Structure formats: structure tokens, C-alpha cells
N, C-alpha and C positions, 0 to 999 in steps of 0.2 A: 483551952484546946486540950485535947486527949493525948497524954504523954506517949501513947503506945500506935500514934497514928504517925507515919513516916512523910507521909505526902503521895507515897506512888505505892504498887504494888506490881506483882506479874504472877500469873498462874496459866499452864497450860490444860489443853482440854483433852479429854480421852480419847485417844488416838482410834478407838473402835465407834464409838457413838457420837464423840463431837462435844459433850457435853461439859462445861465447866462449872466451877464454883468458885465466889469469889465473895471473902469477908471484908466488910469494913463500914466506918461510919457513915452515915448518910449526911451528905452535904448541905449546907446551907445556902442561902442566896449570896451571889456575889454581882459586880459590877461589870457590865459589859464595857466594850472601851469605848461607849459614849456616855457612860454613864446609868443607864437602865440598869435595872435588877435583872439578870437572868434566872430563871427558875433553877432548883436544885439540881445538879447533875453529877455526871463520873463521867470524864473521858476517857475511852479506850482507844488502845493502838493496836491494830491487829496484826500479827506477821506470821506467814505459814508459808510452807513448803510451795512453790509454783506463783507465789505473788511477788512480783517485782517491787514493789514499793510498798511500804507499810500502809495501811487502810487505818483511818480516824474517824472516829464517832462518838457519839454521845448516848449516855442511858439516860433518859428523863424519867421520873417518878409518877405513875398511874393516879397516886394520889397524893397529886399538888397539881389540881386541875386550874385552878386560879392561877398560880404560879408559871404554869406553861403556857396559859394563855396570854401572859403577859412579856412570855420570853422571845427576846430580839431575834436569833436564830432560829428557832421554830418558827417565828412569823414569817423569816426568810424562804422556806422550802416552798418550792413549786413541782409538780401541784400540792396542794397544801393537804391534802390527805395521806400523803406519803410522811409528813410527820410522825403520824402513829407507829412507823417503824422504829421510832427510836424512844416509844414510851414501855418502859417494865411494867407487868402487870404484878400487882400483890397479892399473897398466898399466906395469909397469916403473917408471920414473921419475916417472910422474907419476899423476893422479887424475882420474875422470871423474865429474864430479857433474850429473846432468840437473835442469833446475828445471822443473817442469810446473805451470802456473797453473789448471787444473782436470782433471775427468777421474778415471778409477779411479786414476791411479798420483800424484794431485795431493799435492805436494809440501807437509809441515807447514808452515805460517807462523803465527809467534810474535806476540803482543803482550804483550812485554817492555819 
């Protein structure tokens, strides 16, 4: 493992634009509770003024299409096209992941 990786991190978003930037290592696949492998992902916990309970979601990686197709949690999302709200787009060396709290492109939030 990387000695500089502590297992968690925190970052605020810009109060005016809502933009955030989080740097970390890209994780590998880990086992789901039934032993099947999950796709590489980062779990996000979102807290904000006006939200009574913190929201939990996941960021998956667009360049992991095969692993994403095999991921047990992504397979449970209904309707299935909403799973796309959890996929970060790759731009050269970075990923872009937009979080929408409501509306047509509302991010899937998890109760796990």
C-alpha cells in the first residue's frame, strides 16, 4: 500500500461554485459481502447545511467498464440507467464527478 494514504479524506466545496477537488489513489477491486468483486470505487459521504442526514454515494470510474458491468451494487440500481449518475468521466489524468442533490440527473444515494 501507499504509506501516504490514510484511508479517508475530507474536502469542502467552493461555497460560490459548488466545485470540489479531491486527490487520492485509484482503488482496486474489493469483495462485496457475498464474495463477488466490486468495481473500483470511492465511497463519498456528503454533509451540507440544510441536509438533516448525511448522504452516502459512490464514485465509480468510466474507464472500468468491465468491472462496472460486474459490480453487484451497480446491478441493483433501478431503473438501471440511473447507475450512470455514479460514473466519473475521465479527462486525461483526472476524473470529473458531478453530484446532483435533486432534479433530472439526481445522483443515486445509498442506504448501506
